[in-house]
MARLUM-801606 format. One record per residue: residue in three letters; residue number from 1; y negated, z negated, x negated of N, C-alpha, C in turn. Coordinates in steps of 0.001 Angstrom, whole numbers. Layout:
> r	k	n.yy	n.zz	n.xx	ca.yy	ca.zz	ca.xx	c.yy	c.zz	c.xx
> ALA	NUM	Y	Z	X	Y	Z	X	Y	Z	X
...
end
This chain:
> r	k	n.yy	n.zz	n.xx	ca.yy	ca.zz	ca.xx	c.yy	c.zz	c.xx
> MET	1	119639	-5078	-18415	120850	-5886	-18450	120714	-7191	-17722
> ASP	2	119511	-7910	-17796	119272	-9075	-17229	119509	-8866	-15672
> GLY	3	118945	-7722	-15152	119169	-7587	-13573	120565	-7389	-13323
> MET	4	121389	-6477	-14310	122763	-6395	-13870	123721	-7932	-14085
> ASP	5	123201	-8675	-15091	123881	-9826	-15050	123607	-10759	-14014
> ARG	6	122256	-10753	-13415	121987	-11457	-11982	122927	-11127	-11085
> ALA	7	122957	-9777	-11006	123806	-9271	-9894	125117	-9702	-10003
> ARG	8	125550	-9633	-11154	127228	-10208	-11313	127269	-11514	-10933
> ARG	9	126196	-12296	-11249	126425	-13852	-10908	126255	-13912	-9403
> VAL	10	125823	-13213	-8644	125697	-13331	-7175	127085	-13350	-6600
> PRO	11	127426	-14535	-6024	128845	-14598	-5431	129060	-13664	-4130
> LEU	12	130241	-12994	-4089	130325	-11888	-3055	130345	-12670	-1730
> SER	13	130626	-14146	-1647	130423	-14888	-145	129149	-14997	41
> GLY	14	128335	-14725	-637	127054	-14752	-220	126368	-13598	420
> MET	15	127158	-12444	249	126875	-11246	1010	127095	-11199	2604
> THR	16	126267	-10687	3277	126549	-10625	4808	126056	-9312	5264
> PRO	17	126747	-9060	6323	126545	-7458	6930	125085	-7309	7361
> LEU	18	124206	-8270	7508	122860	-8140	7459	121927	-7931	6312
> SER	19	122725	-8207	5171	121892	-8338	3921	121079	-7094	3361
> GLY	20	121885	-6005	3872	121087	-4592	3472	120253	-4220	4384
> MET	21	119879	-4811	5627	119228	-4176	6775	117678	-4756	6344
> ALA	22	116771	-3745	7040	115442	-4118	7038	115212	-5343	7745
> PRO	23	114113	-6028	7533	113878	-7422	8211	113783	-7155	9741
> ARG	24	113001	-6367	10193	113107	-6262	11561	114330	-5845	12387
> ARG	25	114973	-5038	11805	116525	-4564	12270	117237	-5806	12074
> ARG	26	117158	-6644	11033	118010	-7882	10731	117752	-8789	11927
> LEU	27	116282	-9097	12306	115990	-10130	13388	116446	-9508	14767
> LEU	28	116420	-8277	14790	116937	-7639	16103	118486	-7913	16416
> VAL	29	119176	-7736	15350	120807	-7792	15438	121082	-9210	15441
> ALA	30	120388	-10140	14711	120851	-11411	14827	120423	-12172	16154
> GLY	31	119472	-11598	16822	119089	-12084	18342	120299	-11632	19181
> VAL	32	120784	-10372	19002	121759	-9937	19800	123058	-10680	19745
> LEU	33	123221	-11039	18377	124533	-11644	18164	124389	-13331	18632
> LEU	34	123370	-13737	18505	123309	-15293	19140	123295	-15128	20591
> LEU	35	122812	-14066	21238	122890	-13969	22679	124191	-13866	23141
> ALA	36	125034	-13060	22369	126530	-12741	22608	127197	-14173	22476
> VAL	37	126835	-14857	21466	127454	-16110	21148	127327	-16989	22409
> ALA	38	126010	-17084	22955	125566	-18012	23917	126343	-17675	25189
> LEU	39	126533	-16401	25472	127102	-15794	26696	128640	-16344	26706
> ALA	40	129193	-15998	25435	130670	-16261	25359	130997	-17817	25502
> ALA	41	130037	-18616	25132	130219	-20141	25081	130173	-20551	26686
> THR	42	129089	-19940	27345	129065	-20154	28803	130238	-19837	29622
> LEU	43	130711	-18669	29276	131737	-18141	29946	133210	-19028	29689
> THR	44	133257	-19477	28430	134247	-20573	28083	134248	-21721	28897
> VAL	45	133096	-22361	28791	132918	-23639	29548	133324	-23351	31052
> ARG	46	132856	-22246	31690	133212	-22064	33064	134641	-21975	33418
> ALA	47	135225	-21022	32480	136603	-20694	32579	137356	-22068	32459
> CYS	48	137035	-22999	31530	137880	-24148	31371	137516	-25095	32536
> GLY	49	136397	-25158	32935	135801	-26186	33912	136532	-25761	35264
> ALA	50	136753	-24559	35504	137274	-23971	36791	138573	-24724	37316
> GLY	51	139395	-24974	36189	140743	-25800	36642	140718	-27110	36330
> VAL	52	139571	-27741	35881	139503	-29209	35633	138441	-29859	36399
> PRO	53	138886	-30523	37444	138033	-31198	38453	137156	-32336	37713
> GLY	54	136021	-32621	38222	135187	-33439	37631	134350	-34251	38784
> GLY	55	133734	-35392	38578	132851	-36029	39685	133586	-36287	40868
> TYR	56	132835	-36889	41937	133334	-37244	43132	132351	-36677	44312
> PRO	57	132968	-36166	45400	132240	-35749	46557	131084	-36959	47106
> ASP	58	129854	-36334	47337	128789	-37133	47917	129305	-37503	49527
> GLN	59	129694	-38832	49687	130300	-39222	51078	129362	-39015	52158
> SER	60	128100	-38792	51952	126894	-38468	52915	126761	-37149	53323
> ARG	61	127566	-36202	52565	127332	-34824	52894	128731	-34148	53263
> PRO	62	129053	-34259	54529	130201	-33601	55059	130149	-32223	54934
> GLY	63	131530	-31516	54507	131571	-30316	54166	132682	-29655	55183
> THR	64	133289	-28566	54636	134317	-27789	55501	135739	-28670	55798
> VAL	65	136240	-28793	56946	137413	-29445	57242	138592	-28482	57248
> LEU	66	139582	-28796	56499	140989	-27985	56276	142053	-28849	57007
> LEU	67	142737	-28249	57944	143704	-28758	58679	145100	-28280	58116
> VAL	68	145943	-29109	57941	147331	-28638	57445	148450	-28867	58415
> PRO	69	149009	-27931	58829	150082	-28073	60115	151412	-28806	59601
> GLY	70	152272	-29219	60275	153336	-29934	60143	154466	-29014	59716
> TYR	71	155724	-29633	59894	156918	-28983	59653	157142	-27780	60469
> GLY	72	157391	-26649	60289	157369	-25513	61095	156300	-24519	61072
> GLY	73	155235	-25215	60773	153944	-24500	60649	153091	-24190	61745
> SER	74	153494	-24703	62984	152784	-24421	64113	151141	-24763	64227
> GLN	75	150373	-23693	64460	149108	-24040	64520	148357	-24586	65836
> ALA	76	149090	-24443	66877	148675	-24662	68077	147941	-25945	68358
> ALA	77	148545	-27043	68155	148002	-28278	68338	146688	-28652	67639
> LEU	78	146830	-28327	66330	145922	-28353	65379	144680	-27313	65717
> SER	79	144863	-26236	66355	143898	-25496	66868	142936	-26037	67772
> VAL	80	143565	-27134	68640	142565	-27666	69732	141911	-28892	68901
> LEU	81	142404	-29529	67888	141754	-30445	67070	140453	-29755	66286
> ALA	82	140958	-28676	65869	139911	-27885	65096	138663	-27515	65890
> ALA	83	139082	-27025	67205	137806	-26352	67992	137049	-27791	68487
> ARG	84	137563	-28837	68644	136940	-30095	68874	135953	-30428	67527
> ILE	85	136391	-30311	66547	135617	-30576	65345	134516	-29460	65281
> ARG	86	134839	-28156	65413	133784	-27147	65392	132725	-27687	66691
> ALA	87	133047	-28131	67597	132177	-28468	68619	130890	-29502	68139
> THR	88	131339	-30186	66945	130423	-30966	66528	129417	-30406	65174
> GLY	89	129766	-29212	65207	128836	-28486	64245	129532	-28044	62982
> ARG	90	130729	-28679	62650	131452	-28585	61543	132215	-27275	61305
> SER	91	132513	-26832	60174	133332	-25730	59878	134762	-26262	59785
> ALA	92	135786	-25610	60532	137235	-26123	60528	138186	-25045	60647
> THR	93	138947	-25048	59682	140085	-24098	59622	141397	-24539	59498
> VAL	94	142417	-24165	60242	143571	-24440	60192	144479	-23527	59347
> LEU	95	145252	-24108	58285	145926	-23370	57352	147170	-22638	57829
> THR	96	147252	-21519	57368	148832	-20756	57469	149595	-21252	56320
> LEU	97	150714	-21872	56449	151665	-22334	55530	152594	-21126	55028
> PRO	98	152895	-21166	53706	154040	-20252	53293	155414	-20540	53934
> GLY	99	156395	-19781	54075	157665	-20132	54602	157701	-20865	55979
> ASP	100	156805	-20497	56721	156522	-21038	58132	156479	-22652	58215
> GLY	101	156050	-23215	57027	155896	-24547	56989	157112	-25159	56775
> THR	102	158323	-24598	56388	159625	-25389	56119	159992	-25128	54704
> GLY	103	159239	-24316	53743	159543	-23992	52535	159134	-25159	51567
> ASP	104	159238	-24991	50298	158799	-26067	49389	157427	-26550	49526
> LEU	105	157348	-27938	49638	156060	-28510	49919	155239	-28256	48776
> ALA	106	155656	-28090	47406	154985	-27859	46288	153991	-26531	46740
> ALA	107	154915	-25529	47042	154149	-24201	47543	152997	-24472	48644
> GLN	108	153542	-25400	49532	152396	-25427	50584	151142	-26348	49899
> ALA	109	151344	-27341	49138	150152	-27905	48267	149477	-26931	47704
> ALA	110	150027	-25932	46917	149326	-24832	46276	148460	-24041	47123
> THR	111	149086	-23710	48390	148255	-23117	49288	147047	-23711	49772
> LEU	112	147171	-25285	50002	145952	-25998	50362	145001	-25995	49139
> ASN	113	145387	-25974	47979	144684	-26147	46852	143764	-24622	46700
> ALA	114	144382	-23645	46998	143813	-22182	47067	142799	-22479	48236
> ALA	115	143057	-22976	49283	141922	-23019	50375	140891	-23886	50003
> VAL	116	141047	-24944	49380	139979	-25844	48742	139114	-25036	47791
> THR	117	139834	-24401	46851	138999	-23611	45912	138072	-22655	46498
> ALA	118	138705	-21974	47379	137752	-20791	47981	136731	-21403	48768
> ALA	119	137084	-22640	49486	135997	-23141	50166	134719	-23855	49145
> ARG	120	135189	-24156	48055	134124	-24870	47220	133416	-23729	46612
> HIS	121	134128	-22668	46134	133417	-21335	45648	132440	-20806	46657
> ALA	122	132622	-21006	47839	131888	-20528	48896	130698	-21441	49355
> GLY	123	130595	-22496	48448	129352	-23363	48574	129516	-24653	49247
> THR	124	130637	-25029	49762	130807	-26231	50597	130802	-27397	49521
> PRO	125	129902	-28462	49833	129899	-29697	48946	131310	-30419	48510
> SER	126	132048	-30211	49541	133387	-31032	49533	134282	-30651	50825
> VAL	127	135376	-31049	50758	136364	-30802	52089	136894	-32128	52500
> ASP	128	137022	-32116	53680	137728	-33090	54531	139082	-32467	54968
> VAL	129	140119	-33084	54656	141551	-32647	54840	142190	-33427	55817
> ILE	130	142753	-32821	56926	143565	-33378	57869	144967	-32942	58003
> GLY	131	145941	-33702	57677	147283	-33325	57616	148063	-33985	58776
> TYR	132	148697	-33047	59573	149672	-33530	60702	151007	-33594	60351
> SER	133	151707	-34659	60556	153173	-34821	60220	153336	-34254	58693
> ALA	134	154253	-33448	58447	154512	-33172	57222	153392	-32652	56460
> GLY	135	152339	-32042	57132	151074	-31519	56538	150266	-32882	55811
> GLY	136	150654	-34230	56324	150051	-35254	55487	150783	-35475	54306
> VAL	137	151972	-35283	54224	152788	-35260	52830	152172	-34068	51823
> VAL	138	151978	-32850	52455	151214	-31701	51723	149950	-32297	51086
> ALA	139	149124	-32937	51921	147947	-33317	51454	147906	-34536	50380
> ARG	140	148974	-35360	50485	149207	-36385	49530	149756	-35646	48149
> LEU	141	150596	-34792	48171	150916	-34020	47000	149969	-33254	46509
> TRP	142	149046	-32866	47351	147783	-32017	46695	146982	-32968	46017
> VAL	143	146599	-34046	46597	145880	-35055	45913	146475	-35474	44631
> ALA	144	147808	-35778	44583	148438	-36267	43246	148496	-35262	42270
> ARG	145	148716	-33908	42644	149108	-33007	41443	147806	-32170	41067
> TYR	146	146693	-32041	42025	145459	-31297	41777	144160	-31994	41643
> GLY	147	144426	-33300	41524	143254	-34209	41474	142414	-34122	42510
> GLY	148	142864	-33901	43695	142215	-33785	44971	141165	-34652	45380
> GLU	149	141040	-35881	44753	140003	-36766	45001	138536	-36146	44538
> HIS	150	138664	-35188	43580	137368	-34543	43168	136888	-33439	43909
> SER	151	137589	-33121	44977	137079	-32175	46087	137040	-32701	47489
> ALA	152	137896	-33537	47723	138008	-34170	48998	137007	-35384	49398
> ARG	153	136351	-35366	50282	135512	-36417	50811	136463	-37438	51567
> ARG	154	137088	-36906	52296	137972	-38036	53105	139306	-37162	53550
> VAL	155	140264	-38018	53720	141807	-37286	54002	142158	-38280	55372
> VAL	156	142612	-37530	56296	143151	-38115	57601	144716	-37598	57672
> THR	157	145571	-38442	57957	146836	-37981	58293	147408	-38590	59530
> LEU	158	147993	-37694	60261	148528	-38135	61654	150134	-38057	61655
> GLY	159	150579	-39129	61958	152122	-39410	62018	152835	-38704	60824
> SER	160	152320	-38909	59699	152978	-38371	58473	154068	-39137	57865
> PRO	161	155402	-38664	57538	156242	-39349	56959	156109	-39365	55431
> LEU	162	155029	-40155	55081	154993	-40426	53730	155926	-40999	52764
> HIS	163	156685	-41702	53518	157964	-42152	52766	159254	-41687	53378
> GLY	164	159075	-40469	54104	160318	-39902	54505	160598	-40118	55808
> ALA	165	161503	-39443	56499	162103	-39507	57783	163427	-39458	57980
> GLN	166	164054	-40407	58736	165522	-40364	58971	166107	-39182	59399
> LEU	167	165304	-38428	60344	165826	-37054	60905	166211	-36165	59785
> ALA	168	165170	-36058	58766	165202	-35161	57531	166538	-35541	56715
> ALA	169	166647	-36860	56522	167866	-37417	55837	169278	-36945	56475
> ALA	170	169174	-37088	57897	170334	-36853	58602	170690	-35308	58501
> GLY	171	169701	-34476	58671	169878	-32906	58460	170317	-32697	57082
> SER	172	169816	-33354	56141	170264	-32718	54824	171764	-33250	54485
> VAL	173	172123	-34149	55115	173641	-34663	54824	174485	-33977	55925
> LEU	174	174244	-33858	57108	174985	-33312	58188	175158	-31913	58262
> VAL	175	173969	-31308	58153	173858	-29821	58486	173008	-29215	57085
> PRO	176	173421	-29322	56025	172579	-28850	54750	171916	-27582	54834
> ASP	177	172974	-26455	55571	172567	-25206	55673	171433	-25083	56475
> ALA	178	171295	-25901	57437	170136	-25798	58184	169030	-26570	58054
> CYS	179	168923	-27264	56788	167809	-28112	56277	167056	-27366	55043
> PRO	180	166089	-26825	55220	165328	-25853	54229	164686	-26811	53421
> PRO	181	164009	-26356	52280	163574	-27190	51282	162775	-28133	51691
> ALA	182	161798	-28043	52682	160832	-29064	53142	161642	-30241	53766
> CYS	183	162830	-29874	54577	163530	-30887	55249	164092	-31731	54270
> GLN	184	164643	-31072	53035	165509	-32058	52099	164318	-32882	51373
> GLN	185	163056	-32346	51088	162144	-32952	50371	161435	-34387	51244
> LEU	186	161672	-34153	52548	161229	-35256	53465	162313	-36255	53598
> ALA	187	163370	-35841	53083	164461	-37207	53346	164050	-38410	52487
> PRO	188	163931	-39550	52825	163702	-40876	52094	164466	-40730	50877
> GLY	189	163716	-41056	49889	164214	-41154	48444	164312	-39830	47543
> SER	190	163948	-38821	48246	164049	-37477	47682	163109	-37556	46276
> SER	191	163379	-36781	45507	162540	-36685	44156	161243	-36607	44345
> LEU	192	160708	-35564	45238	159227	-35502	45582	158689	-36784	46137
> LEU	193	159285	-37467	47076	158817	-38722	47596	158745	-39743	46594
> ARG	194	159658	-39863	45792	159813	-40829	44630	158491	-40680	43714
> GLU	195	158194	-39253	43281	157230	-38923	42593	155846	-39460	43172
> LEU	196	155578	-39323	44503	154524	-39585	45205	154327	-41233	45365
> ASP	197	155489	-41951	45528	155503	-43375	45628	155073	-43954	44381
> ARG	198	155263	-43398	43224	154866	-43786	41765	153336	-43519	41537
> THR	199	152769	-42466	42394	151377	-42214	42151	150524	-42989	43159
> PRO	200	149609	-43907	42466	148746	-44725	43358	147648	-43736	43939
> LEU	201	147137	-44038	45087	146190	-43390	45817	144806	-43584	45086
> PRO	202	144188	-42513	44776	142755	-42704	44078	141906	-43739	44857
> ALA	203	141584	-44724	44032	140520	-45685	44503	139301	-45295	45311
> ARG	204	138780	-44041	44929	137333	-43586	45486	137562	-42501	46541
> LEU	205	138928	-42252	46871	139285	-41331	47970	139587	-42277	49381
> PRO	206	138648	-42120	50275	138850	-42750	51698	139985	-41971	52431
> TRP	207	140842	-42606	52821	142290	-42286	53437	142445	-43014	54674
> LEU	208	142538	-42105	55879	142923	-42815	57110	144345	-42367	57624
> SER	209	145225	-43222	57679	146544	-42893	58166	146833	-43262	59497
> ILE	210	147005	-42464	60477	147126	-42699	61851	148572	-42427	62510
> TRP	211	149167	-43397	63024	150455	-43004	63627	150679	-43671	65052
> THR	212	151822	-43467	65650	152003	-44146	66756	153582	-44888	66909
> GLN	213	153515	-46048	67435	154827	-46561	67423	155813	-46096	68441
> ASP	214	155293	-45003	69346	156200	-44336	70336	156767	-43141	69466
> ASP	215	156547	-42981	68243	157070	-41830	67548	158538	-41833	67384
> GLN	216	159249	-40619	68042	160731	-40451	68039	161079	-39463	66935
> THR	217	160022	-38634	66506	160315	-37674	65331	160414	-38277	64056
> VAL	218	159247	-39014	63639	159113	-39797	62295	159601	-41168	62456
> GLN	219	161061	-41320	62079	161594	-42579	62307	161693	-43169	60680
> PRO	220	161280	-44510	60439	160505	-45182	61120	158898	-44757	61272
> PRO	221	158358	-45250	62298	156968	-44599	62384	155961	-45201	61297
> ASP	222	156416	-46360	60767	155414	-46851	59882	155703	-46089	58471
> SER	223	156666	-45116	58432	156719	-44277	57205	155236	-43606	56847
> ALA	224	154333	-43713	57676	153036	-43444	57669	152175	-44384	57006
> ARG	225	152531	-45371	56850	151859	-46651	56040	151585	-46138	54703
> LEU	226	150377	-46225	54056	150012	-45909	52682	149262	-46917	52086
> ALA	227	149696	-47444	50758	149041	-48410	50194	147713	-47777	49842
> GLY	228	146621	-48632	50019	145237	-48084	49683	144451	-47304	50746
> ALA	229	145059	-47201	51741	144511	-46487	52818	144186	-47326	53984
> LEU	230	143348	-46895	55028	143247	-47607	56178	144360	-47076	57167
> ASN	231	145253	-48048	57504	146529	-47867	58128	146199	-48216	59646
> VAL	232	146360	-47298	60645	145995	-47447	62102	147217	-47017	62784
> PRO	233	148197	-47909	63388	148848	-47487	64638	147929	-47518	65852
> VAL	234	148037	-46345	66535	147193	-46416	67792	147324	-47698	68764
> GLN	235	148285	-48279	68878	148482	-49273	69737	147834	-50582	69238
> SER	236	147411	-50486	68038	146619	-51642	67515	145256	-51757	67810
> ILE	237	144704	-50426	68352	143472	-50183	68877	143402	-50197	70333
> CYS	238	144457	-49440	71020	144554	-49483	72516	145980	-49858	72856
> PRO	239	146308	-51151	73057	147621	-51627	73305	148298	-50877	74429
> ASP	240	147619	-50309	75375	148058	-49404	76490	148675	-48065	76042
> ALA	241	148387	-47556	74732	148348	-46019	74154	149845	-45749	74279
> GLN	242	150184	-44635	74987	151610	-43932	75182	151423	-42620	74335
> VAL	243	151714	-42450	73229	151367	-41140	72491	152838	-40985	71666
> GLN	244	153143	-39804	71952	154203	-39083	71331	153905	-38464	70204
> HIS	245	154849	-38379	69151	154659	-37489	67807	153744	-36206	68236
> GLY	246	154310	-35395	69005	153646	-34086	69145	152303	-34250	69968
> GLN	247	151911	-35429	70427	150807	-35465	71141	149640	-35887	70355
> LEU	248	149914	-36431	69014	148905	-36986	68285	147730	-36127	67988
> PRO	249	147798	-34816	67691	146580	-33942	67391	145778	-33592	68621
> THR	250	146334	-33948	69877	145569	-33604	70940	145000	-35032	71722
> ASP	251	145638	-36032	71510	145387	-37391	72153	143836	-37646	72010
> ALA	252	143176	-38203	73040	141772	-38448	72966	141540	-39658	72128
> LEU	253	142328	-40545	72130	142100	-41781	71151	142226	-41304	69720
> VAL	254	143100	-40511	69438	143460	-39984	67925	142238	-39034	67535
> THR	255	141738	-38250	68317	140584	-37340	68209	139394	-38003	67884
> GLY	256	139113	-39215	68765	137952	-40023	68492	138137	-40602	67178
> LEU	257	139241	-41117	66688	139600	-41649	65275	139291	-40602	64231
> VAL	258	139719	-39546	64506	139433	-38425	63480	138045	-38012	63293
> LEU	259	137225	-38128	64559	135901	-37534	64315	135217	-38640	63788
> ARG	260	135423	-39840	64061	134741	-41003	63395	135199	-40905	61878
> ALA	261	136366	-40714	61420	136786	-40979	60049	135960	-39707	59321
> ILE	262	135765	-38637	59838	134968	-37534	59093	133506	-37313	59241
> ALA	263	133117	-38419	59873	131463	-38246	60151	130777	-38706	58890
> ALA	264	129446	-38729	58891	128725	-39073	57721	128875	-40602	57037
> ALA	265	128736	-41392	58278	129061	-42768	57761	130474	-43093	57263
> PRO	266	130493	-44173	56345	131567	-44521	55502	132880	-44886	56660
> PRO	267	134117	-44546	56488	134994	-44824	57413	135209	-46491	57247
> SER	268	135718	-47068	58459	135920	-48397	58428	137196	-48720	59475
> GLN	269	137697	-49729	59187	139072	-50045	60027	138424	-50168	61526
> PRO	270	139027	-49501	62405	138772	-49527	63895	139290	-50707	64309
> GLN	271	138731	-51343	65336	139185	-52681	66096	139476	-52327	67489
> PRO	272	140163	-53360	68217	140488	-53201	69629	139040	-52819	70436
> ALA	273	138200	-53528	70016	136791	-53429	70821	136475	-52030	70775
> ASP	274	136860	-51051	69968	136491	-49751	69892	137345	-48757	70714
> CYS	275	138323	-49250	71329	139342	-48512	72168	138458	-47508	73122
> THR	276	137750	-47970	74182	137055	-47095	74925	136140	-46138	74326
> THR	277	135228	-46634	73449	134387	-45593	72824	134986	-44584	71978
> LEU	278	136139	-44936	71389	136767	-43809	70588	137554	-42814	71760
> ARG	279	138024	-43393	72656	138793	-42396	73744	137488	-41650	74349
> THR	280	136447	-42170	74622	135237	-41292	75219	134884	-40210	74217
> ALA	281	134852	-40630	72922	134429	-39696	71866	135323	-38691	71699
> GLY	282	136647	-38833	71775	137786	-37904	71801	138013	-36890	72873
> ALA	283	137599	-37330	73902	137860	-36590	75221	137332	-35388	75490
end
């Protein structure tokens, strides 16, 4: 009776699936369970961490270069610049944008993010992003919405209408049927550009914005000016520079500026004394 009384006093909550097992079998099962729990915890951390950026790229370790085309998505001009970058020993890829580069800029930013993620998974320590024209707005949107400063070591934009272009505004008003989503989003005062204007540039992300005063496509040309960036109109370096919007990705001076900006050394504000050196480097 005493044994039965003691059995009755054992709370059911104290019973476990392992209670009736032999000691050796209990140890084996417990070990397997602990291993399964540890594996599940590791996978959970990795799954959560995959979408949550952290840390900042090592500025002394250049990685893959991703080039984002402008409105219309043409890769021709950027292919020349990409080849010049590859000649320095770097990996460089020109992105193919959805909607021929005229669709929603948010979708284009998602494409850039997918390319960055793939490059990081392939082992690159970071990426350098170069955005031409509207491609610079895509880069800006990617940084703002995807925490791009945690993957991008440097960003360079060429003639980018970061605050809009009058041509897009005219198109959205005068011929709205011929002004696709990207055109509408590049009109000054669009909801997308207002969002970006409210979003400060991350302090730890070096950004070089290059433009030309001869630009007849992006008006006003200094729509490319970005608070917190190194802002460089090419005429401030070489006063005799005559560069149209479409020539930015292939011009020797601009190429020299890009190569210097994505090199291992920290980027700095170029000076007029650098004119000849930069042109020679980019030739």
